[in-house]
N, C-alpha and C positions, 0 to 999 in steps of 0.2 A: 173652602176658604178662599175669598177673593183678595187679591193683592192690589187691585186697582181701585180708584175712586176714593181712597182715604185722604187724599190731599187735594184741596180745592185751590185753583189758581185764578188769578184775575181780580182786579179791584172792583169795588162797587161802582155803579154809574156815576155817583157824585164824586168819588175819588178820581175816576177816569177823566171827568170833565175838568176838575181842578188841576190834575196833572197836565192835561193838554194846555191849559192856560198858562201854568207855570213854565212849561217847556217853551212855549212861544215867547214868554217874557225872558227866559234865560237865553234863548237864541239871540236876543237883542242886547245881551250883556248884563242882565239883571242877576247879580250874584246871589242876592237874597232869595230870588225865585229858585235858583239852582239848589241852594241850601235846603229849601223846603222840599224840593223834589227828592233830594238825597234822603232827608228824614222820613219821607213818606214811603220810599221804596228800598231803603238800605237793608231792612230785614229780609225781604224777599230775595234780593240779590245775594245776600250772604247765605241764606238757606239753600238756594239753588246751587251755589258754589260748593257748599258742604256736601250736598247730595251727589254732585258730580265727581268730587275728588276724595271724599271720605277722610279728609284731614283738615281739622279746624284751622291750623296755622296757614296751610296752603290756601284754604278757602278764604281766609282774610286777605291774603295777598291777591288772589284772583278778584275778589270783590273790589279792592282798591284799584286794581288795574282796570276793571270794568268801569268804575266811576271816572277814572282819568280818561278812558276812551270815550265815555259819554260826553264829557266836557269838550274833548277834541272834535267829536263828530256830531254834536248836537245840531249843527246847521244842516245835516243831511236828513234829519227827521222832518218829513213833510206833512205830517198829520193825517196821512191816508189810513194809517193804522193807529191804534191806541198807543200812547206813549209807553205804557207798560209792556205791550207786545214788542215794540221796538227795543226797549231796554232788556227784555228777557232774551231776545234773539242775540243782541250784542253781547250779553253776559255769557251765554252759551258759547258763542264764537271765541270769546277771550279764553275760556277754559279749554275748548277743543284745540285752539291754536297752540296753547302751551303744551298740551298733550302731544300734539304732532311734533313740535320742536324737541320735546323730551325723547320721543320715540326715535327721532333722527339722531340725537346725541347718543342714545343708548345703542343704536345700530352700529355706530362707529366703534364702540368699545366692548359690546357684549355679543354673545351668540343669540341668534333669533330664538324666540321662545322664552328667554330669561326675563323679559320685561314684566311678566305677570308676577314674578317673584317679589317685586317691589310691593305688591299688594299683601304679601304674606306678613308684612310688618304689623298688620292690624291684629292685635291679640285675639286669640280664640276665647270664648267665654269659659269661665270656670264651670265645672260640673255643678248642676243645680241652679245656676244663674238663669234668670229670665232673659230671653233674647227678644227685643222688640223689633218691629219692622225697620226702623231707621238704622239700628245697629246691624241688622242682617243685610240691608242694602250696602252699608259701609264695608262689609266683609266680602262682597262680591269682587271678582277680578275686574279690573278697570274697564275692559271692553264690554263685558256683560252689564256692569253697573251703569255705564254711560248710556247704553241702549235702553236699559230698563227705565232709567230716570227720564230720559227724553220721551220714550214712547208711553209707558204706563203711568208715570207720574205727571209729566208735563203735557202729554197729549199730542206730540208730534206724530205725523204719519211716517211710515218707513221711507217714502220717497223724499220727505224733507230731511230726515236723519241722514239718508244716503248723501244728499247734497251737502249737508253740514260736515260730515265726517270723511267723505270721499270713499266710503265703503260700499260694496254692492249690497242691494236689498236682501239677497239670499243670505249673505254673511250676517246682516243685521237680524234677520229672522232667526237664524241659528243662535246668535248671541242672546237674543231675547228669550228664546226657548231655554237655553242654558241657564240664564239668570232666574227665570221663573222656577225651574227645577231646583236649583241650588237654594233659592229662598224657601221653597216648600220644605226641603230637607232640613234647613236650619230652623225653621219655625215649628216643625213637627217634633223636634227634640224634646 
């Protein structure tokens, strides 16, 4: 059973061209163009946030934060990469920055190793319930889930994930292996 390749990312060329034009117009203060960009990409941003944090309410907050950041930093998009690529990277950074800040807060008040306990709040499926891939991903511990989503779902290389997260590539490979093993165990039930 393959866990990769089930989720396709990236807009069609026509959408990419339209997004680039809308982004250029929004850079010059065209609020209507920004609104159209939002409508075109909001679903993908929200889905990415949900996959990374496995919490619908937090994902909505992250998505809103990402769009605020897009508005603030739109002038930095130079058009060298597709707008969707820039937006995707910005969204991942918003979520990862929040995770880092949360980890620093937790380190001040909890013992090391307790932070994965926050992921235990995701309820286990009832016996006999079907468990789909999205729910299985949501049940992974945060570190394993983050690496799995970024590598196997979104297609980032280990070196890119290491740069984004500040973790060593060996650590990422171990987390990815752990995530795949856990997913296989959950899906084989």
